C-alpha positions in Angstrom: -0.1 0.1 0.0 1.3 3.7 -0.9 2.1 5.4 2.3 2.2 9.5 2.0 5.0 11.7 4.1 3.1 14.6 6.0 4.8 17.6 6.2 3.6 20.2 9.1 2.0 23.4 8.1 3.9 25.1 10.4 7.8 23.3 9.9 8.9 26.7 9.3 12.8 26.2 8.8 15.3 26.7 11.7 18.2 25.6 9.5 18.7 22.0 11.3 15.8 21.4 13.2 12.4 20.7 12.6 9.4 23.0 14.3 6.9 21.3 16.4 4.0 23.2 15.7 0.6 22.0 14.3 -0.7 23.0 11.0 -3.8 24.6 13.4 -1.4 26.8 15.2 -0.5 28.1 11.9 -4.1 28.8 10.7 -4.7 30.6 13.9 -1.5 33.1 13.5 -2.9 33.7 10.0 -6.2 34.9 11.3 -4.5 36.3 14.2 -2.0 38.3 12.1 -4.5 39.8 9.0 -6.9 40.5 12.2 -4.1 43.1 13.8 -3.1 44.2 10.6 -6.7 45.2 9.9 -6.9 46.7 13.5 -3.8 48.7 12.9 -5.2 49.9 9.8 -8.7 51.4 10.9 -8.3 52.5 15.0 -8.2 55.7 14.1 -11.3 55.6 11.9 -14.4 58.5 12.1 -17.2 56.9 13.2 -19.3 59.2 11.1 -17.6 57.9 8.1 -20.0 58.4 4.9 -20.7 56.0 1.8 -20.9 58.4 -1.5 -22.1 56.3 -4.5 -21.2 56.8 -7.9 -22.8 57.6 -10.3 -25.7 58.8 -8.0 -23.6 61.1 -6.1 -20.7 61.7 -8.5 -20.4 60.8 -12.7 -17.0 59.9 -11.7 -15.2 58.0 -9.6 -11.7 60.9 -9.3 -15.2 63.0 -8.5 -16.4 60.9 -5.6 -12.4 60.5 -4.4 -12.4 63.9 -4.2 -15.1 65.2 -2.8 -14.5 62.2 0.0 -13.7 62.7 3.7 -10.8 60.4 5.6 -12.4 57.0 5.7 -15.1 57.5 4.1 -15.9 54.9 1.8 -16.9 55.3 -2.5 -19.1 53.0 -3.5 -19.8 52.2 -7.4 -22.3 50.8 -9.0 -22.1 48.2 -11.7 -21.0 49.8 -15.3 -17.8 50.6 -17.1 -15.5 53.4 -16.5 -13.1 55.0 -18.7 -9.7 56.1 -17.8 -8.9 59.0 -19.9 -5.7 58.4 -21.4 -3.9 61.5 -19.6 -5.0 60.6 -16.4 -4.5 58.4 -13.4 -7.1 57.7 -10.8 -5.2 58.9 -7.5 -6.6 58.0 -3.9 -4.4 60.6 -1.9 -6.5 59.7 1.3 -7.6 57.2 3.7 -10.9 55.9 2.0 -12.4 52.5 0.6 -12.8 51.9 -3.0 -15.8 49.1 -3.6 -16.9 48.2 -6.8 -20.7 46.4 -6.7 -20.0 43.0 -8.5 -16.3 42.5 -9.4 -17.7 41.0 -13.0 -19.8 43.8 -13.9 -17.9 47.0 -12.1 -15.5 47.6 -14.8 -12.4 49.9 -14.9 -11.1 50.2 -18.5 -7.9 52.0 -19.1 -6.0 53.6 -21.9 -2.8 53.9 -22.6 -1.1 57.3 -22.3 1.5 59.4 -24.3 2.9 60.3 -20.9 4.5 57.5 -19.0 3.2 59.1 -15.6 -0.3 58.7 -16.4 0.4 55.2 -17.4 -1.6 54.0 -14.0 -4.5 53.1 -14.0 -5.5 53.8 -10.3 -2.2 55.3 -8.0 -2.8 54.5 -3.8 -1.3 57.4 -2.4 -2.5 57.3 1.2 -2.4 54.8 4.0 -4.9 52.4 5.4 -6.9 52.5 1.7 -8.8 49.3 0.6 -9.8 48.7 -3.0 -11.7 45.7 -4.1 -14.6 44.7 -6.6 -13.1 45.8 -9.6 -12.4 44.3 -12.7 -9.4 46.3 -14.1 -8.3 45.9 -17.4 -6.2 47.1 -20.9 -4.1 49.4 -18.8 -0.1 49.9 -18.9 -0.6 49.1 -15.6 -3.9 48.5 -13.1 -2.5 49.3 -9.5 0.4 51.2 -8.3 0.6 51.7 -4.4 3.1 54.5 -4.6 3.1 58.3 -3.1 5.1 61.4 -4.8 5.9 64.6 -3.5 4.1 65.7 -0.3 1.3 62.9 -0.8 1.3 60.2 2.4 3.1 57.8 2.7 0.7 54.5 1.2 1.4 51.7 4.3 -1.6 49.5 5.4 -3.1 49.0 2.1 -5.5 46.3 1.0 -6.0 45.1 -2.5 -9.0 42.1 -2.2 -11.1 40.6 -4.4 -10.3 41.9 -7.8 -10.2 41.0 -11.7 -6.9 42.4 -13.2 -7.0 41.5 -16.9 -5.1 42.1 -20.2 -2.7 45.2 -18.8 0.7 45.3 -19.0 1.2 45.3 -15.2 -1.0 43.9 -13.0 -0.2 45.1 -9.5 2.8 47.3 -8.6 3.5 47.3 -5.1 6.0 49.9 -4.3 5.7 51.0 -0.8 5.4 48.7 2.7 2.3 46.6 4.8 1.0 46.0 1.6 -2.2 42.6 1.5 -3.2 41.4 -1.7 -5.5 38.4 -1.5 -8.4 37.0 -3.3 -7.6 38.3 -6.5 -7.8 36.9 -10.2 -5.1 38.2 -11.8 -4.9 37.0 -15.7 -3.4 37.9 -18.8 -1.2 41.0 -18.3 2.0 41.0 -19.7 3.1 40.9 -15.9 0.6 40.1 -12.7 2.5 41.4 -9.5 6.0 43.3 -10.2 7.0 44.7 -6.8 9.7 46.3 -5.8 11.4 48.7 -3.1 8.9 47.3 -0.5 8.0 45.4 2.5 6.2 43.2 4.4 4.1 42.5 2.1 1.7 39.6 2.0 0.2 37.6 -1.0 -2.6 34.8 -0.7 -5.0 33.3 -1.9 -4.8 34.8 -5.6 -5.1 33.0 -8.8 -2.5 34.4 -10.6 -2.7 32.6 -14.4 -1.7 33.0 -18.0 0.4 36.4 -17.7 3.3 36.5 -20.6 6.0 37.1 -18.7 6.0 36.7 -15.0 3.3 35.7 -12.2 5.1 37.4 -9.6 8.3 39.5 -9.8 9.9 40.8 -7.0 12.8 42.7 -6.2 14.8 45.0 -3.6 12.2 44.1 -1.4 12.3 42.7 2.1 9.8 40.4 4.1 7.9 39.4 1.4 5.6 35.9 2.6 4.0 34.3 -0.7 1.7 31.8 0.2 -1.9 29.8 -0.6 -1.5 31.4 -4.5 -2.6 29.1 -7.4 -0.1 30.1 -10.2 -0.4 28.7 -13.2 0.6 28.9 -16.8 2.5 31.9 -16.8 5.7 32.6 -18.4 7.6 32.4 -15.3 5.6 31.9 -12.2 7.9 33.4 -9.5 11.0 35.3 -9.8 13.1 36.2 -6.7 15.7 39.0 -6.9 17.5 40.6 -4.4 17.3 41.5 -1.0 14.7 38.8 0.9 13.7 37.1 2.7 10.8 36.0 0.9 8.6 33.0 2.6 7.3 31.2 -0.2 4.8 28.2 1.0 1.5 26.0 0.2 1.6 27.3 -3.1 0.1 25.5 -6.6 2.8 26.1 -9.0 2.2 24.7 -12.1 2.4 24.7 -15.9 4.5 27.6 -16.1 7.7 27.8 -18.1 9.4 27.6 -14.7 8.1 27.5 -11.7 10.7 29.4 -9.6 13.9 31.3 -10.0 16.4 32.0 -7.5 17.7 35.7 -9.6 20.1 38.5 -8.5 21.2 38.0 -5.2 18.1 36.7 -3.4 18.6 35.9 -0.1 17.0 34.2 3.0 14.3 32.7 0.7 12.6 29.6 2.4 10.3 27.9 0.1 8.4 25.0 0.9 5.1 23.1 1.1 4.6 24.3 -2.8 3.0 22.2 -5.5 5.6 22.4 -8.3 4.4 20.3 -10.9 4.3 20.1 -14.5 6.5 23.1 -15.4 9.2 23.1 -17.9 11.2 23.6 -15.3 10.5 23.4 -11.3 13.3 25.5 -10.4 15.5 27.7 -12.2 18.8 29.2 -11.2 19.8 31.9 -13.1 23.4 32.9 -13.9 24.7 36.4 -13.3 27.7 38.2 -13.0 29.4 38.1 -9.4 31.2 41.6 -10.3 34.4 40.8 -10.6 36.4 39.4 -7.4 33.4 40.4 -5.5 31.0 37.8 -5.0 27.0 38.8 -4.9 25.4 36.0 -5.0 22.0 35.3 -2.8 22.7 33.1 0.6 20.5 31.8 3.0 18.2 30.2 0.9 16.5 26.7 1.2 14.1 24.4 -0.4 12.5 21.5 1.2 9.5 20.0 1.7 8.2 20.6 -2.0 7.0 18.0 -4.8 8.8 18.1 -7.9 6.4 16.2 -9.9 5.9 16.0 -14.1 8.3 18.5 -14.7 10.0 18.6 -18.0 13.3 19.2 -15.8 13.6 19.5 -12.2 16.2 22.5 -11.8 18.3 24.0 -14.4 20.3 26.9 -15.1 20.3 29.8 -17.4 22.1 32.5 -18.3 21.2 35.8 -18.1 20.8 37.7 -21.1 22.0 41.2 -19.2 25.7 41.4 -19.0 28.1 44.2 -18.6 31.4 43.1 -18.1 31.9 39.4 -19.9 35.3 39.1 -17.8 33.4 39.5 -14.5 32.9 36.1 -13.2 29.3 34.3 -13.5 28.0 32.6 -10.5 24.3 31.7 -9.0 22.7 32.0 -6.1 23.2 29.6 -3.3 20.8 27.1 -2.8 20.1 24.4 0.1 17.8 21.9 -1.1 17.0 20.5 2.7 16.8 21.8 5.9 19.0 19.2 7.7 16.2 16.4 8.1 13.5 16.9 5.1 14.3 17.3 1.5 12.0 17.1 -1.2 10.3 14.8 -2.8 11.4 14.2 -6.5 9.5 12.0 -8.7 13.1 10.7 -10.5 14.7 10.2 -7.6 16.1 6.3 -8.0 17.5 5.6 -4.8 16.8 3.2 -1.8 15.0 3.3 1.4 17.2 0.4 3.3 17.0 1.4 6.9 13.2 2.2 6.0 12.6 5.5 7.8 11.1 6.7 4.3 13.9 8.9 3.5 16.3 7.6 0.6 19.8 6.7 1.4 21.7 8.4 -1.1 21.2 12.4 -1.9 19.1 13.5 -5.3 22.1 14.7 -7.2 20.9 17.7 -9.2 24.0 18.9 -10.3 28.1 19.1 -9.3 27.0 21.9 -7.1 23.7 20.8 -5.4 21.7 18.1 -4.2 19.1 17.1 -1.9 20.7 14.9 1.3 17.3 13.8 2.5 15.1 12.8 -0.3 11.6 11.4 0.8 10.8 8.2 -0.7 7.1 9.1 -0.8 4.9 12.0 -2.0 4.7 14.5 0.9 1.1 16.1 1.6 1.4 19.7 1.2 -2.5 19.9 1.4 -1.9 20.2 4.6 -0.2 23.7 4.6 -3.4 26.1 5.0 -4.1 28.3 2.1 -6.2 31.7 4.1 -9.7 30.9 2.5 -10.6 33.4 -0.3 -13.9 33.6 0.8 -13.3 34.3 4.2 -11.0 37.8 3.6 -14.1 39.9 2.4 -16.6 38.7 5.1 -13.9 38.9 7.9 -12.6 42.5 7.1 -15.9 43.6 6.8 -17.0 42.5 10.5 -13.5 43.6 11.8 -14.3 46.8 10.7 -17.6 47.1 11.5 -16.7 45.6 15.2 -14.3 48.5 15.7 -16.8 51.1 14.2 -19.3 50.6 16.8 -16.6 50.3 19.4 -15.1 53.7 18.2 -18.5 55.5 18.4 -19.7 53.9 22.0 -15.6 55.5 23.0 -17.0 58.7 21.1 -20.4 58.7 23.2 -18.7 57.9 26.0 -16.2 60.6 25.6 -19.1 63.0 25.6 -21.0 62.5 28.5 -17.7 62.1 30.4 -16.9 65.9 29.4 -20.6 66.9 30.1 -20.1 65.2 33.6 -17.5 67.1 34.3 -18.6 70.2 33.4 -21.7 69.5 35.5 -19.7 69.0 38.4 -17.5 72.1 37.8 -20.3 74.9 38.0 
């Protein structure tokens, strides 16, 4: 009878040892993390926040945004709303921009002669929520970036949208961003993050994008978990700096699944289904800049499924080389955590001692090997995906509770002030 090995969803890597936490603990951690993330974004909410309706109150979304106060909601009814080819829809105050139905509330873009206007929606304020739209045919659908005297857009949430047929889908360029429950399909690149920190990408369908599903660089503390990433040119491209946590994703039918590119450091890749790709993991060969090595270190890949890939791991030289005299190299990757490696469907070793770990390493090439390859497929389904259907109700419930709480505090404060005035008479 075929047996399946299990990898705990909370076997987060501390090199050389296994963690002993349980799946439920990680699920609770995710829920609490989301609660804290949302709570930290709305504790200063105004209990008197209003809802502005487009097109009832204003004919255009930009007019409604400009007329809104902090913490208002701009609700957009079903329809097609065109972004002018020389104008970006800019959200420069804290509010929620919500479409009635993501299938039927459409923001249609146009290509601009002016690069600064090539973004359909630019989020330029903290604690903005953007949800419920189809955004299509734009150079960039959504960018999170502020310019000049605009406030810093941290704590923003991009949730439950269809991002379709754009050059770039979502471009996070600032910190503390939550991207979840989106369908990101048919773009040239799905998510293209740079110069950002503390980004959480979870529960998205990222499919059939021409070049990359996710392309992240010059960033730190990025978590990519529970996504379906399929049919893209490349699945996930990781460039300097890191750390990056990549776990619990279905990464299938891409030209390559995950690529370690220039200077990627401290990337932990575990519990993913990396199957049916042209190449499972690509190691990019890039210049090391003469005698100074810039190869990324601290990268570990363990507990993943490698099934049905044309090549499990391959190396490819970058097309961008300034000086051919420079030495070339790849990022340094470990293929096990000291006790557990990855399941490779073409591993031919034996298990003489019956511990369900191969007795000999899985040899990738002269510089790479997995020392602890399991003999049977790992059950990566034990890595919990944060349920997409729960995200919007959870956000709404949390916001409602906090609004009521803030309103009570405000009312209580008024009563206390009245009592104080009365006592002072």
